FIPA-328559 format. One line per field, with one value per residue (C-alpha): residue number from 0; x, y, z; residue in one letter. Coordinates in steps of 0.25 Angstrom, whole numbers, plus 2048, in hexadecimal, padded with zeros to 3 digits. Example, Ala and Ser with C-alpha at 12.3 -4.5 7.8 and 13.67 -1.06 7.14 Angstrom:
nr 0  1
X 831  837
Y 7EE  7FC
Z 81F  81D
rest a  s
# end
This chain:
nr 0  1  2  3  4  5  6  7  8  9  10  11  12  13  14  15  16  17  18  19  20  21  22  23  24  25  26  27  28  29  30  31  32  33  34  35  36  37  38  39  40  41  42  43  44  45  46  47  48  49  50  51  52  53  54  55  56  57  58  59  60  61  62  63  64  65  66  67  68  69  70  71  72  73  74  75  76  77  78  79  80  81  82  83  84  85  86  87  88  89  90  91  92  93  94  95  96  97  98  99  100  101  102  103  104  105  106  107  108  109  110  111  112  113  114  115  116  117  118  119  120  121  122  123  124  125  126  127  128  129  130  131  132  133  134  135  136  137  138  139  140  141  142  143  144  145  146  147  148  149  150  151  152  153  154  155  156  157  158  159  160  161  162  163  164  165  166  167  168  169  170  171  172  173  174  175  176  177  178  179  180  181  182  183  184  185  186  187  188  189  190  191  192  193  194  195  196  197  198  199  200  201  202  203  204  205  206  207  208  209  210  211  212  213  214  215  216  217  218  219  220  221  222  223  224  225  226  227  228  229  230  231  232  233  234  235  236  237  238  239  240  241  242  243  244  245  246  247  248  249  250  251  252  253  254  255  256  257  258  259  260  261  262  263  264  265  266  267  268  269  270  271  272  273  274  275  276  277  278  279  280  281  282  283  284  285  286  287  288  289  290  291  292  293  294  295  296  297  298  299  300  301  302  303  304  305  306  307  308  309  310  311  312  313  314  315  316  317  318  319  320  321  322  323  324  325  326  327  328  329  330  331  332  333  334  335  336  337  338  339  340  341  342  343  344  345  346  347  348  349  350  351  352  353  354  355  356  357  358  359  360  361  362  363  364  365  366  367  368  369  370  371  372  373  374  375  376  377  378  379  380  381  382  383  384  385  386  387  388  389  390  391  392  393  394  395  396  397  398  399  400  401  402  403  404  405  406  407  408  409  410  411  412  413  414  415  416  417  418  419  420  421  422  423  424  425  426  427  428  429  430  431  432  433  434  435  436  437  438  439  440  441  442  443  444  445  446  447  448  449  450  451  452  453  454  455  456  457  458  459  460  461  462  463  464  465  466  467  468  469  470  471  472  473  474  475  476  477  478  479  480  481  482  483  484  485  486  487  488  489  490  491  492  493  494  495  496  497  498  499  500  501  502  503  504  505  506  507  508  509  510  511  512  513  514  515  516  517  518  519  520  521  522  523  524  525  526  527  528  529  530  531  532  533  534  535  536  537  538  539  540  541  542  543
X 754  74E  758  764  760  760  76C  775  771  76C  773  77A  76E  766  770  772  764  761  76D  769  75B  75C  76A  765  75D  768  773  769  762  76B  767  760  752  752  748  750  75E  757  753  761  767  75F  763  770  76D  765  76F  778  76F  761  75C  760  75D  74E  74F  752  749  73D  740  742  734  72C  733  72F  721  721  725  71A  727  720  729  735  72F  728  739  73D  731  736  744  741  736  743  74C  743  741  750  74F  746  73D  732  727  72B  730  721  71D  727  721  713  715  71B  711  706  70D  70F  6FF  6FD  709  710  71D  72D  72C  71E  725  731  727  71E  72D  731  722  725  733  72B  71F  72B  733  725  724  718  71A  70E  70D  71C  71C  70E  716  725  71B  712  722  726  716  717  728  722  715  71F  72A  723  71B  72B  72E  73C  745  738  740  749  73E  73C  749  747  739  73E  749  740  738  745  749  73A  739  748  746  73B  743  73A  746  740  737  742  74B  740  740  74F  74E  745  74F  75B  750  74D  75A  762  757  75B  76A  76F  778  77E  77E  773  778  76A  766  773  773  764  767  775  76B  760  76A  76E  762  75F  76B  775  780  78A  785  77B  788  791  786  784  793  792  785  78C  799  791  789  795  798  78B  782  787  779  773  77F  773  76C  779  77E  76F  770  77C  778  76C  774  77F  774  76C  778  77D  787  783  78F  790  781  782  78F  785  77A  782  78A  77B  776  785  782  773  779  783  779  76C  766  75D  759  750  759  760  753  757  766  761  756  762  76C  760  75E  76E  76F  764  76B  776  76F  775  767  76E  772  764  75D  767  764  754  753  75B  751  746  74B  74E  741  739  741  73E  731  72B  71F  728  72F  729  72C  723  716  710  714  712  703  70E  713  704  701  704  712  713  70E  718  724  720  71C  729  734  72C  731  73E  740  738  740  74F  74C  746  74C  751  745  73E  734  72D  730  726  71C  71C  71C  710  708  70A  708  6FA  6F5  6F8  6F1  6E6  6E7  6E7  6DA  6D3  6D6  6D3  6C6  6C1  6C7  6BF  6B2  6B2  6B5  6AA  6A0  6A5  6A4  695  693  698  690  683  685  687  67E  673  678  676  66A  665  66B  663  655  657  65E  650  649  64E  64B  63D  639  641  638  62B  62E  631  623  61B  622  61E  60F  60E  613  609  5FE  603  602  5F5  5F1  5F5  5EE  5E2  5E4  5E5  5DA  5D0  5D6  5D3  5C5  5C2  5C9  5BD  5C1  5CF  5DD  5E0  5EC  5F2  5EE  5F4  601  602  5FF  608  613  610  60F  61A  61F  620  62E  630  629  631  640  63B  638  641  64C  647  646  655  65B  653  655  662  667  659  65A  668  665  65A  660  66E  664  65B  664  659  64E  64A  647  637  63A  643  637  62C  637  63A  629  628  633  62B  61E  616  609  60B  5FE  608  613  60C  60C  618  61C  613  60E  601  5FE  5FD  60B  60F  60B  612  61F  61F  61B  628  630  62C  631  640  641  640  635  62B  61B  61D  628  626  629  62A  630  63B  63D  63F  648  653
Y 141  140  134  13A  146  13C  135  142  14C  141  136  137  139  130  122  125  126  11A  111  115  110  105  100  0F6  0F0  0EE  0E9  0DF  0DA  0CD  0D0  0DF  0DE  0DA  0E6  0EE  0E8  0EC  0FB  0FD  0F7  0FD  10C  10B  105  112  11B  110  107  10D  103  0F7  101  100  0F1  0F1  0F9  0F3  0E5  0ED  0F3  0E5  0DF  0EB  0E8  0D9  0DD  0E8  0F2  0FE  108  103  0FF  10E  111  10A  10E  11F  119  112  11E  128  120  11F  12F  130  128  12F  123  12A  122  117  120  125  118  114  120  121  112  115  120  116  10D  118  118  126  126  134  12F  134  129  130  13D  136  131  13F  144  13A  13D  14C  14B  142  14B  157  14F  14F  15E  15B  167  167  159  158  163  15C  150  157  161  154  14D  15B  15A  14C  14D  15A  154  148  151  159  14B  14A  13D  13A  140  146  153  14C  149  159  15C  152  159  167  162  15E  16B  172  169  16B  179  17C  172  17C  189  18B  190  19A  18D  184  18D  18D  17D  17C  184  17B  170  174  17A  16A  166  16E  16A  15B  15B  16B  172  164  167  163  162  15E  16C  171  16F  176  182  186  182  18D  198  197  197  1A5  1AB  1A8  1A0  19F  19A  190  18A  188  17F  178  174  171  167  163  15E  156  14F  14A  144  13D  13D  140  13D  14A  153  153  15B  164  165  16B  174  17A  17A  183  18D  18E  191  199  1A2  1A3  199  18F  185  183  181  176  170  16B  169  15E  15A  158  14D  146  144  140  138  131  12E  12C  135  141  140  14B  154  151  156  162  162  160  16C  176  173  174  181  186  180  18A  195  193  192  181  17D  170  16C  172  16B  15E  160  163  156  14C  157  151  143  141  147  13E  132  136  13D  139  131  126  123  116  119  127  120  120  12D  134  13A  142  149  152  156  165  161  158  162  16D  165  160  16F  174  169  16B  17B  179  171  17B  186  17E  17C  189  192  19C  19E  1A6  1AD  1A0  199  1A5  1A3  194  199  1A1  197  18E  197  19D  18E  18A  196  191  182  186  18F  185  17C  185  187  17B  175  180  17E  170  172  17C  171  167  16F  174  165  160  16C  169  15A  15D  167  15C  152  15B  160  153  14F  15C  156  149  14D  157  14B  142  14E  14F  141  13F  14E  147  13C  144  14A  13E  139  146  144  137  13C  148  13C  135  140  143  135  133  142  13C  130  137  140  134  12B  139  138  129  12B  11F  115  113  117  123  126  11A  11B  12A  125  11C  125  131  125  124  132  136  145  151  152  143  146  151  14A  13F  148  152  147  142  14F  153  148  14B  15B  15B  169  16F  171  176  181  186  188  18E  199  19B  197  19C  192  187  17A  17C  185  17A  171  179  17B  16D  16A  177  171  163  16A  168  170  175  16C  160  167  16A  15A  159  163  162  16F  175  17A  188  187  182  18F  19A  18F  194  1A2  1A3  19B  1A5  1B0  1AA  1A5  1B4  1B1  1BB  1B9  1B7  1AC  19D  197  187  18D  193  187  17F  188  182
Z 722  730  731  72E  737  741  73F  73D  747  754  752  75E  767  762  75F  76E  772  768  76E  77D  77A  771  779  780  776  76B  775  77A  76D  766  758  753  74E  73E  73C  743  73B  72E  731  737  72B  721  728  725  716  715  70F  707  703  704  6FA  706  712  70B  70B  71A  720  717  71D  72C  72A  726  732  73B  735  73A  746  748  74A  741  747  741  735  735  737  72B  722  724  722  715  711  711  70B  6FF  700  700  6F2  6EC  6EE  6F2  6F1  6F9  702  704  705  710  718  717  71B  729  729  72A  733  73C  73D  741  74D  74F  750  74B  73F  739  73A  732  727  724  722  719  712  713  70D  702  6FD  700  6F3  6EA  6EE  6F5  6FE  706  708  70D  716  71C  720  723  72C  730  734  73D  743  749  74D  757  75C  761  765  76D  773  779  76F  76E  762  75B  75A  751  746  748  743  737  734  735  72C  721  720  721  713  70E  70D  70B  6FC  6FA  6FC  707  70F  71A  71E  71D  724  72F  731  72F  73D  741  740  745  753  754  751  75D  765  765  75F  767  75D  755  746  73D  72E  727  72E  72B  71B  71D  724  71A  70D  713  716  707  702  70C  707  713  708  711  720  717  70D  71C  721  714  715  723  71E  712  71B  724  718  712  71E  724  719  70A  702  70A  702  6F6  6FE  702  6F5  6EF  6FA  6F6  6E8  6EC  6F4  6E9  6E0  6E8  6EC  6DA  6D9  6CF  6CC  6DD  6DC  6CE  6D6  6E3  6DC  6D4  6E1  6E7  6DB  6DD  6EB  6E7  6DD  6E7  6F4  6ED  6F5  6F6  6E6  6E8  6E8  6DC  6D4  6DD  6D7  6C9  6CA  6D0  6C6  6BB  6C0  6C1  6B2  6AD  6B5  6AE  6A0  6A0  699  696  6A3  6A9  6A0  6A5  6B4  6B0  6A9  6B7  6C0  6BA  6B6  6C5  6CA  6BE  6C7  6D5  6D4  6C7  6C2  6BC  6C9  6CC  6DC  6DC  6D5  6E2  6E6  6DB  6E2  6EA  6DD  6DA  6CC  6D0  6D1  6C6  6BD  6C3  6BF  6B1  6AD  6B4  6AD  6A0  6A3  6A6  699  690  699  695  686  682  68D  682  67E  68A  683  67D  68D  692  688  68B  69B  698  691  69B  6A7  69F  69E  6AC  6B2  6A9  6AB  6BC  6BA  6B2  6BB  6C7  6C1  6C1  6CC  6D5  6CC  6D0  6DE  6E0  6DA  6E1  6F0  6E8  6E7  6F4  6FB  6F4  6F9  709  707  702  70C  718  713  714  71F  728  71F  726  733  733  72D  73A  744  73E  741  750  752  74E  754  762  75F  75F  76C  773  76C  773  782  780  77D  788  790  78C  78F  79D  7A0  79B  7A1  7AF  7AD  7AA  7B8  7BF  7BB  7C0  7CE  7D2  7C9  7C9  7D1  7CC  7D4  7CF  7C0  7C2  7C4  7BD  7AF  7B7  7B4  7A6  7A5  7AA  7AC  7A2  7A5  7A0  794  790  795  78A  77F  781  781  774  76E  773  76B  75E  75C  765  760  763  772  76F  762  76B  778  772  76C  777  784  78D  78A  795  796  795  788  782  783  77E  76F  76F  770  765  75C  75B  759  766  769  776  77A  777  77F  78C  78F  78D  794  7A0  79E  79A  78D  792  796  789  782  78E  78B  77C  77F  788  77F  772  77B  781  771  76E  763  75D  75B  74C  74D  74F  75C  754  74B  753  75B  74F  749  754
rest m  l  e  k  l  m  n  v  h  i  k  f  g  i  r  l  f  i  l  m  f  f  g  f  y  f  v  n  s  q  q  m  n  e  r  d  s  l  f  y  l  a  r  e  l  t  f  m  q  p  d  k  a  i  d  s  y  n  k  s  i  e  l  s  l  e  k  n  d  t  i  r  a  v  e  g  l  i  e  v  g  d  i  y  s  h  h  v  n  y  s  k  a  y  d  s  f  w  r  g  l  l  l  e  d  g  k  v  t  t  r  v  g  r  i  y  k  g  l  g  w  l  y  s  f  f  e  r  d  d  e  a  l  k  y  l  n  m  s  l  d  l  n  k  e  m  f  r  s  n  i  i  l  t  e  v  y  m  l  s  d  y  f  a  l  t  s  f  h  r  v  r  g  e  y  e  t  a  q  k  y  l  d  s  s  i  t  a  k  n  n  i  l  l  n  s  k  n  f  y  l  e  a  e  s  g  y  l  k  c  m  r  g  d  k  a  k  g  l  d  e  l  e  s  a  e  d  y  f  k  e  n  d  p  s  y  l  v  l  i  y  y  m  y  g  d  a  y  r  k  s  g  n  r  e  k  a  e  m  y  y  l  k  s  l  e  v  s  k  k  y  r  s  h  s  n  y  k  i  k  d  f  k  a  l  k  e  l  q  l  l  k  k  d  y  e  k  a  f  y  y  l  e  k  e  k  e  l  n  d  e  v  f  g  i  k  n  k  n  n  l  p  l  f  d  i  k  d  k  f  r  l  t  k  e  r  l  e  d  q  e  n  e  q  r  l  k  v  l  e  h  e  e  d  i  w  h  l  k  t  i  f  l  i  f  s  i  v  g  i  l  v  f  t  f  f  f  i  r  n  l  r  q  k  h  r  a  e  k  q  v  i  r  e  r  q  d  a  e  t  k  r  q  e  e  i  l  e  m  k  n  k  e  l  t  s  s  a  l  r  l  i  e  k  e  e  f  l  n  s  l  n  s  k  l  s  q  q  k  d  t  v  d  v  k  t  i  s  r  m  v  k  t  i  q  g  s  s  s  s  n  w  k  e  f  e  a  r  f  t  s  i  n  q  s  f  y  e  n  l  k  e  k  h  p  k  l  k  s  a  d  l  k  i  c  a  l  i  r  l  n  f  s  s  k  e  m  a  p  l  l  g  i  s  v  e  s  i  h  t  s  r  y  r  l  r  k  k  l  g  l  e  r  t  e  n  l  s  e  y  i  n  s  f
# end
């Protein structure tokens, strides 16, 4: 669809740009590269001989990959995916798009946007609306991002994205939302092509007007689009005639509605395109015959609808087996039940009382089944969550215990190291005392200098201790300062030693002050911490 939009509505500007940009290359080349020749040949064959077009594209893709030309290879894969998609071979279309996406390898390009859009269409055919919208919006967001980066021609792709979202919501009867995206499409078109007409948008606009009550203007726009497509793209008349059928059915003209649905089927058969609309045509014809109470014809169209639906989407179609995860169980069950209901309705329509009984029974069983399923599902889910929470809690407890054991072990090592410092200090002080008593027999000054060198200062002792304490108890100082920001450096030292269960006598040599000063410091610390006499200082400090 994107290629059609570009060829029809920007062909003069784009072709002129391409001719100017690549003219020198084509004029001076002795012959076209083989893979380019195959690529353009495939493009010419796309609508008339799709099988040959796919064969040429595949050869071009392989040659491109041999030459490490991933850009041309991805372009070929996108074209192949579009052809398969138009001919309802959705499995191969899906494979082509994903292969192209893998080759792009996370790049931000218009090619990635086209792949996203192709995947969005595939999911929409299988009524996976959430996935379809996800990919269609991913394409739009990607092209918007490139547009903001001033990448050339991205607004053309944005126009195509808006058009795709218009069509998506229109098919689902969400006409207000479809109109909003159509307005965005028209704005993008006007920014690119000023006031020239885009008949794809014209057709959408006409259809939405008919569905929203403005039949006269809507039919005028559809007629204008019909004239254009008769000359330029006859295969698109499948959609145009289907739109006519919906418009006349809404206005109550069942004869004309039936005529246009049949014309849509004829065009689809002639051009072997838009097979998904054949299913819509058969469904619409079935509903018209039911309104006319022609149950024989209604049953005929129902069989045609089912037959084509099974052929395109059914599990018996080998082309769709790899894609069947797209059709979830809910949708399959829903379709099966709807088919059974329709057949039953056609066969026993005259016995409405029995039908209502069957519906009531079915409804009761459905509700009971849903309630039972919901009950067991919620119960199992809660049990699973409880088990998961228990496992997480046990892991957290084990990890906390392990961390506490590690912290306790490291603090013991730190305490042992500090005690060795104290012992060293006491030994050196004792040595100094003994030396001072033997002044006559030894060189006291020389030995005292040596002792001081070994002994170091209380400041250096504390720095060594504090560095090791902080590395083990990283959050202790932070938590303490956060709650008591007025604590000074000396207070923090006392707190650290209390945390390690040091006595006042053991603190004195590390801090280089007397035991009495330690007692005074502890008393002042209690006041700063706001502790009552009955409160234990050590327990409070250890709470951080």
